[in-house]
C-alpha positions as CSV (number, residue, x, y, z in Angstrom):
1,M,146.6,-73.7,13.4
2,L,145.6,-71.0,15.9
3,S,148.1,-68.3,16.8
4,S,146.9,-66.7,20.0
5,R,147.7,-64.7,23.1
6,G,145.1,-63.7,25.7
7,S,144.6,-63.1,29.3
8,P,141.6,-62.1,31.5
9,T,143.9,-60.2,33.8
10,N,146.7,-58.7,31.7
11,S,146.3,-56.4,28.7
12,L,148.5,-56.8,25.6
13,Q,151.0,-54.1,24.6
14,P,151.4,-52.9,21.0
15,H,154.5,-55.0,20.4
16,D,152.6,-58.1,21.5
17,A,150.0,-57.5,18.8
18,Q,152.6,-56.8,16.2
19,N,154.6,-59.9,17.1
20,I,151.6,-62.3,17.0
21,I,150.5,-60.9,13.6
22,A,154.0,-61.3,12.3
23,R,154.2,-64.9,13.5
24,A,150.9,-65.7,12.0
25,F,151.5,-64.3,8.5
26,D,155.3,-64.1,8.0
27,A,155.6,-67.6,6.5
28,Q,152.5,-67.3,4.3
29,P,153.4,-67.0,0.5
30,L,151.7,-63.7,-0.1
31,A,154.2,-62.0,-2.3
32,G,152.5,-60.3,-5.3
33,K,149.0,-61.4,-4.0
34,R,146.0,-59.3,-3.2
35,V,144.8,-59.3,0.4
36,L,141.5,-57.7,1.6
37,V,141.1,-57.0,5.4
38,I,137.5,-56.7,6.6
39,I,137.3,-54.4,9.6
40,P,134.6,-52.8,11.8
41,D,133.3,-49.3,11.6
42,G,133.6,-46.7,14.3
43,T,130.9,-48.2,16.5
44,R,133.2,-50.9,17.8
45,T,136.1,-50.5,20.2
46,A,139.3,-51.8,18.8
47,P,142.9,-50.6,18.3
48,M,142.5,-50.3,14.5
49,P,145.3,-47.8,14.1
50,L,147.7,-50.3,15.7
51,L,146.4,-53.1,13.6
52,F,146.4,-51.1,10.4
53,R,150.1,-50.4,10.7
54,A,151.0,-53.9,12.0
55,L,149.2,-55.5,9.0
56,Y,151.0,-53.2,6.6
57,D,154.4,-53.9,8.2
58,T,153.7,-57.7,7.9
59,L,151.7,-58.0,4.7
60,G,151.6,-54.7,2.9
61,R,155.3,-54.7,2.0
62,R,154.9,-58.1,0.3
63,A,151.4,-58.1,-1.1
64,A,150.5,-56.5,-4.4
65,R,147.5,-54.9,-2.6
66,L,146.5,-54.7,1.0
67,D,143.0,-53.2,1.0
68,F,140.5,-52.7,3.7
69,L,136.7,-53.0,3.5
70,I,134.6,-51.5,6.3
71,A,131.9,-54.0,7.5
72,L,129.1,-51.5,7.8
73,G,126.2,-53.9,7.6
74,T,123.4,-51.3,7.1
75,H,125.2,-48.6,9.1
76,P,125.8,-45.2,7.4
77,Q,128.8,-44.7,5.2
78,M,131.9,-43.5,6.9
79,S,133.3,-40.1,5.7
80,D,136.9,-39.6,4.8
81,S,137.5,-37.9,8.1
82,A,135.8,-40.7,10.0
83,I,137.9,-43.3,8.2
84,E,141.1,-41.3,9.0
85,R,140.1,-41.5,12.7
86,L,139.3,-45.2,12.4
87,V,142.7,-46.3,11.1
88,G,144.8,-43.4,12.5
89,V,146.2,-42.3,9.1
90,S,145.2,-39.3,7.1
91,R,144.3,-39.7,3.4
92,S,147.5,-37.8,2.3
93,E,149.7,-39.9,4.6
94,R,148.1,-43.1,3.2
95,A,148.8,-42.1,-0.3
96,E,152.5,-41.3,0.6
97,K,153.4,-44.1,2.9
98,F,150.9,-46.9,2.0
99,P,150.7,-46.7,-1.8
100,N,149.1,-50.1,-2.3
101,V,146.3,-49.6,0.2
102,D,142.7,-48.5,-0.4
103,I,139.9,-48.4,2.2
104,F,136.3,-49.0,1.0
105,N,132.9,-48.6,2.6
106,H,130.5,-51.6,2.2
107,R,127.4,-50.8,0.2
108,W,124.6,-53.1,1.2
109,D,122.1,-50.9,-0.7
110,L,123.6,-50.9,-4.2
111,P,122.8,-54.1,-6.2
112,D,125.8,-53.5,-8.5
113,A,128.1,-53.6,-5.4
114,L,126.9,-57.1,-4.5
115,Q,127.3,-60.6,-5.9
116,T,125.3,-63.8,-5.3
117,F,127.4,-66.6,-3.8
118,G,124.8,-69.1,-3.1
119,T,121.4,-69.9,-1.6
120,I,120.3,-71.7,1.5
121,S,117.2,-73.7,0.7
122,S,114.0,-73.3,2.7
123,G,114.5,-76.9,4.1
124,E,118.1,-76.2,5.2
125,M,117.1,-72.9,6.8
126,A,114.4,-74.7,8.8
127,Q,116.9,-77.3,9.9
128,L,119.5,-74.7,10.8
129,T,117.0,-72.6,12.8
130,D,115.1,-75.4,14.5
131,G,112.1,-74.4,12.5
132,L,111.9,-70.7,13.4
133,V,112.7,-69.5,9.8
134,S,112.0,-71.6,6.7
135,E,112.3,-69.1,3.8
136,Q,114.9,-69.7,1.1
137,T,117.7,-67.2,1.7
138,T,120.1,-65.8,-0.9
139,I,123.7,-65.1,0.1
140,R,124.8,-61.9,-1.5
141,L,128.0,-60.3,-0.4
142,N,130.2,-57.4,-1.5
143,S,131.5,-58.3,-4.9
144,R,135.0,-56.9,-4.1
145,I,135.9,-60.0,-2.3
146,T,136.3,-61.9,-5.6
147,N,139.3,-59.6,-6.5
148,Y,141.5,-61.0,-3.8
149,E,143.5,-64.2,-3.0
150,L,143.0,-63.9,0.8
151,L,140.4,-62.4,3.0
152,I,141.3,-61.5,6.6
153,I,138.5,-60.7,9.1
154,C,139.8,-58.4,11.8
155,G,137.7,-57.1,14.6
156,P,136.6,-57.5,18.2
157,V,134.2,-60.0,19.8
158,F,131.6,-58.7,22.2
159,P,128.3,-60.1,23.6
160,H,125.7,-59.4,20.9
161,E,121.9,-59.3,20.9
162,V,121.4,-61.0,17.5
163,A,124.2,-63.5,17.1
164,G,125.1,-64.1,20.8
165,F,128.6,-62.7,20.3
166,S,129.9,-60.4,17.5
167,G,133.0,-61.1,15.6
168,G,134.3,-63.9,13.4
169,A,132.1,-64.6,10.3
170,K,129.6,-62.0,11.5
171,Y,131.9,-59.5,9.7
172,L,130.9,-61.2,6.5
173,I,127.2,-61.6,7.4
174,P,125.8,-59.0,8.0
175,G,129.0,-57.0,7.8
176,I,129.5,-57.1,4.0
177,A,126.2,-58.7,3.0
178,G,123.1,-57.8,1.1
179,A,119.6,-57.3,2.5
180,E,118.3,-60.9,2.2
181,I,120.7,-62.6,4.6
182,I,120.8,-59.4,6.8
183,N,117.0,-59.5,7.2
184,A,116.9,-63.3,7.7
185,T,119.5,-63.4,10.4
186,H,118.2,-60.4,12.3
187,W,114.6,-61.6,12.3
188,L,115.8,-65.1,13.4
189,G,117.6,-63.4,16.3
190,A,114.4,-61.6,17.2
191,L,112.3,-64.7,17.1
192,A,114.9,-66.4,19.4
193,T,114.8,-63.2,21.5
194,S,117.7,-61.2,22.7
195,M,117.3,-62.4,26.3
196,Q,117.9,-66.0,25.2
197,T,120.7,-65.1,22.7
198,I,122.9,-62.4,24.0
199,G,126.2,-63.6,25.5
200,V,125.6,-67.2,24.2
201,K,128.4,-68.6,21.9
202,E,126.4,-71.2,20.1
203,T,123.2,-69.7,18.7
204,L,120.9,-70.3,15.8
205,V,122.0,-67.1,14.1
206,R,125.7,-68.1,14.4
207,R,124.8,-71.4,12.9
208,V,123.3,-69.7,9.8
209,I,126.2,-67.2,9.6
210,H,128.7,-70.1,9.5
211,R,126.7,-71.9,6.9
212,A,126.5,-68.8,4.7
213,A,130.2,-68.1,5.0
214,E,130.9,-71.6,3.5
215,F,129.7,-70.2,0.1
216,V,132.7,-67.8,0.0
217,P,135.3,-69.3,-2.4
218,T,138.2,-67.1,-1.3
219,P,140.3,-68.4,1.6
220,I,139.5,-66.7,4.9
221,Q,141.5,-66.1,8.0
222,C,140.5,-64.2,11.1
223,I,142.1,-61.9,13.6
224,A,139.6,-62.0,16.5
225,L,140.2,-59.4,19.2
226,V,139.1,-59.3,22.8
227,M,138.8,-55.9,24.5
228,Q,137.9,-54.8,28.0
229,G,137.1,-51.1,27.6
230,D,140.0,-49.7,25.5
231,A,142.5,-52.4,26.6
232,L,143.3,-55.2,24.3
233,H,143.3,-58.5,26.2
234,G,143.4,-61.1,23.5
235,I,144.2,-61.7,19.9
236,F,143.4,-65.0,18.2
237,I,144.5,-65.6,14.6
238,G,143.5,-68.6,12.4
239,D,140.4,-70.2,10.9
240,Y,137.4,-67.9,11.5
241,R,135.5,-70.6,13.5
242,E,138.4,-71.5,15.7
243,A,139.5,-67.9,16.3
244,F,136.0,-66.7,17.1
245,D,135.4,-69.6,19.4
246,A,138.5,-68.8,21.5
247,A,137.8,-65.1,21.5
248,A,134.2,-65.5,22.6
249,D,135.4,-67.6,25.6
250,L,137.7,-64.8,26.8
251,S,135.2,-62.1,26.0
252,A,132.6,-63.8,28.2
253,Q,135.1,-63.6,31.1
254,L,135.8,-59.9,30.5
255,N,132.5,-58.5,29.1
256,I,129.8,-60.2,31.1
257,V,129.1,-58.8,34.5
258,T,126.9,-60.7,37.0
259,V,125.0,-58.9,39.7
260,P,123.3,-60.4,42.7
261,R,119.7,-59.2,41.9
262,A,117.6,-57.3,39.4
263,F,117.1,-53.5,39.5
264,Q,114.0,-51.4,39.2
265,R,115.6,-48.6,37.3
266,V,118.7,-48.4,35.2
267,L,120.4,-45.3,33.8
268,S,122.3,-46.6,30.8
269,M,124.6,-44.1,29.1
270,P,125.7,-45.2,25.7
271,A,129.2,-44.2,24.5
272,E,129.3,-41.3,22.2
273,R,130.6,-43.5,19.4
274,Y,126.9,-44.4,18.9
275,D,125.4,-41.4,17.1
276,D,121.8,-42.6,16.6
277,L,119.4,-44.9,18.5
278,W,119.9,-47.7,16.0
279,T,123.4,-48.1,17.3
280,A,123.0,-46.7,20.8
281,A,120.2,-49.1,21.6
282,K,123.0,-51.5,22.8
283,A,122.6,-49.6,26.0
284,M,119.2,-51.3,26.3
285,Y,120.2,-54.8,25.1
286,K,123.2,-55.1,27.4
287,T,121.2,-54.1,30.5
288,E,117.8,-55.7,29.8
289,P,118.6,-59.0,31.6
290,V,119.1,-57.2,35.0
291,I,116.0,-55.0,34.9
292,A,113.2,-56.4,37.1
293,D,109.7,-57.0,35.7
294,G,107.9,-53.7,35.5
295,G,111.2,-51.8,35.8
296,E,112.6,-49.1,33.5
297,V,115.8,-48.5,31.6
298,I,116.5,-44.8,30.7
299,I,118.9,-44.5,27.7
300,Y,120.6,-41.3,28.6
301,A,122.3,-39.9,25.5
302,P,122.1,-36.1,25.1
303,H,124.3,-36.3,22.0
304,I,121.7,-38.3,20.1
305,S,119.1,-36.5,18.0
306,E,118.1,-39.2,15.5
307,V,116.4,-42.6,15.7
308,S,118.3,-44.0,12.7
309,Y,120.2,-42.2,9.9
310,T,119.6,-45.1,7.6
311,H,116.2,-46.5,8.6
312,G,114.5,-43.6,10.4
313,A,111.5,-43.3,8.1
314,L,110.7,-47.1,8.4
315,I,111.0,-47.0,12.2
316,D,108.7,-44.0,12.4
317,R,106.1,-46.0,10.5
318,V,106.5,-49.2,12.5
319,G,107.4,-48.0,16.0
320,Y,108.9,-50.1,18.7
321,H,107.0,-53.3,19.9
322,V,107.4,-56.6,21.5
323,R,108.2,-59.6,19.4
324,D,104.6,-61.1,19.4
325,Y,103.2,-57.8,18.1
326,F,104.8,-58.7,14.8
327,V,104.4,-62.5,15.0
328,K,100.7,-62.3,15.6
329,Q,100.1,-59.8,12.8
330,P,102.2,-61.2,10.0
331,E,100.2,-59.8,7.1
332,K,100.2,-56.3,8.5
333,F,104.0,-56.2,8.6
334,R,104.8,-58.6,5.7
335,D,106.5,-55.8,3.7
336,V,108.6,-54.6,6.6
337,P,112.2,-55.9,6.4
338,G,113.2,-58.4,9.0
339,A,116.1,-56.2,10.3
340,I,113.6,-53.4,11.1
341,K,111.2,-55.6,12.9
342,A,114.2,-57.2,14.8
343,H,115.6,-53.8,15.9
344,S,112.1,-52.8,17.0
345,T,111.5,-55.8,19.3
346,H,115.1,-55.8,20.6
347,V,114.7,-52.2,21.7
348,K,111.3,-52.7,23.2
349,G,112.3,-55.9,24.9
350,A,110.4,-59.0,26.1
351,G,106.7,-58.9,26.5
352,E,103.3,-60.1,25.3
353,Y,100.7,-59.1,22.8
354,D,97.0,-60.0,23.0
355,A,95.9,-59.9,19.4
356,A,92.2,-60.3,20.2
357,R,92.2,-57.1,22.3
358,G,95.1,-55.3,20.6
359,V,96.9,-54.9,23.9
360,E,100.6,-54.9,24.2
361,A,102.3,-55.7,27.5
362,P,106.1,-55.0,27.5
363,R,108.0,-56.5,30.4
364,I,109.9,-53.3,31.1
365,R,109.7,-49.6,30.1
366,V,112.2,-48.1,27.8
367,T,112.7,-44.3,28.1
368,L,114.8,-42.0,25.9
369,A,116.6,-39.1,27.5
370,T,118.0,-37.8,24.3
371,K,117.5,-34.9,21.9
372,I,114.7,-36.9,20.2
373,P,111.6,-34.9,21.0
374,A,108.8,-36.1,23.2
375,A,106.3,-36.2,20.3
376,R,108.6,-38.5,18.2
377,C,109.2,-40.7,21.2
378,A,105.4,-41.1,21.6
379,Q,105.1,-41.8,17.8
380,I,107.6,-44.6,18.0
381,N,106.1,-46.0,21.2
382,L,109.0,-45.3,23.6
383,G,109.0,-43.2,26.8
384,Y,110.5,-39.7,27.0
385,A,112.5,-38.0,29.7
386,D,114.1,-34.5,29.5
387,Y,117.8,-35.2,29.7
388,R,118.3,-31.7,31.1
389,E,116.5,-32.7,34.2
390,I,118.7,-35.8,34.8
391,N,121.9,-35.5,36.8
392,P,123.8,-38.7,36.2
393,D,125.9,-38.2,39.3
394,E,122.7,-38.6,41.4
395,W,122.3,-42.2,40.0
396,K,125.7,-43.4,41.1
397,H,126.2,-45.9,43.9
398,R,122.5,-46.5,44.6
399,E,122.4,-50.2,44.0
400,S,120.9,-50.8,47.5
401,E,117.9,-48.7,46.3
402,G,117.3,-50.8,43.2
403,I,119.0,-48.3,40.9
404,L,121.9,-49.2,38.6
405,F,124.2,-46.6,36.9
406,V,125.9,-47.9,33.7
407,P,128.4,-45.5,32.0
408,H,129.9,-46.2,28.6
409,A,127.1,-48.7,28.0
410,G,127.0,-50.8,24.9
411,E,129.7,-53.5,25.0
412,V,129.4,-55.0,28.5
413,L,126.5,-57.4,29.2
414,Y,124.9,-57.4,32.6
415,R,123.2,-60.5,34.0
416,V,121.6,-61.5,37.2
417,R,123.7,-64.3,38.9
418,D,122.5,-67.8,38.0
419,D,121.0,-66.4,34.8
420,L,121.8,-68.0,31.4
């Protein structure tokens, strides 16, 4: 049964969140049991300090353990200081006031940290993906989850370029998954294209994620959050499918902005929580639908100096290209992980590739105004602009000139009216 409270107009206060969590879990027989909460990293907006304390007040005083696992996917490990900021509690305070709590980073890259829970056959993958992907896919997840009697997914739901919306079981896959299912779902999202996926609740990737989650033997509950900026507008607690479904509906109202027409140029300024292009590229994904053919998005982020702290070498080798650049040259990129190819085509955006002539024709131009040097931008097949020559204030309020200014980009999706 779903416990929920949400509103597109009114934000929730801390006591609202505390009360709904208490109502949802108070009656559950968790005394002496081990509970693991799966939470986002610092690249997602959510009131994690509030939720950390509310969950401890409701569960931690009864459960034998109330541990937290950060659903990093393939993002870099969070340092102790970053974890302290994430949950709002210092390591020393945690040891003193929360003695039965540990917080762990997910390790997708360590075989010993993962366990195989099942396999989706090639035939079933083809059925789930409408034929786009037909490779047998192994479901490996963080092995810690077998040490607990209850898993709680806790995180926000936003429009997302790979899955349609983030949240729900996506915190399992790719959040705490191994490379096989991460690569399969990301490449599936690329094949389906971001433009046809982002902001859509029922997608092929979500279908695969939900099927993969069925292999987890531990009971799962979900706390799905809906944010508008820093304000909490909704909290939905229950079965992970049901909670996600309700949260996605509210998130669509709050985090999808429709505009009357497309723009020739967009200055998209990713929030500083994104510290490399791998994460900051959401500034492109969320604005791509409102950029006119032949237009340009400038990702203005002077704080960014790295393409990807985890995958930079691979991206330097592959570069950024439209989807069909990979689809029409499968042998050339057979050894490149699906997640890398997916990131590449998501950043480059829609377009065409003429294999006979070796000519690539992106629909729009993607330009970096970051600390990433011009030579490296050229190497990875993206445009370059000197951020020091851009005054963001000069881009404001110029919609009538075909220019859109997007501050704090990354979580709100922009669409042209009557689009998907």
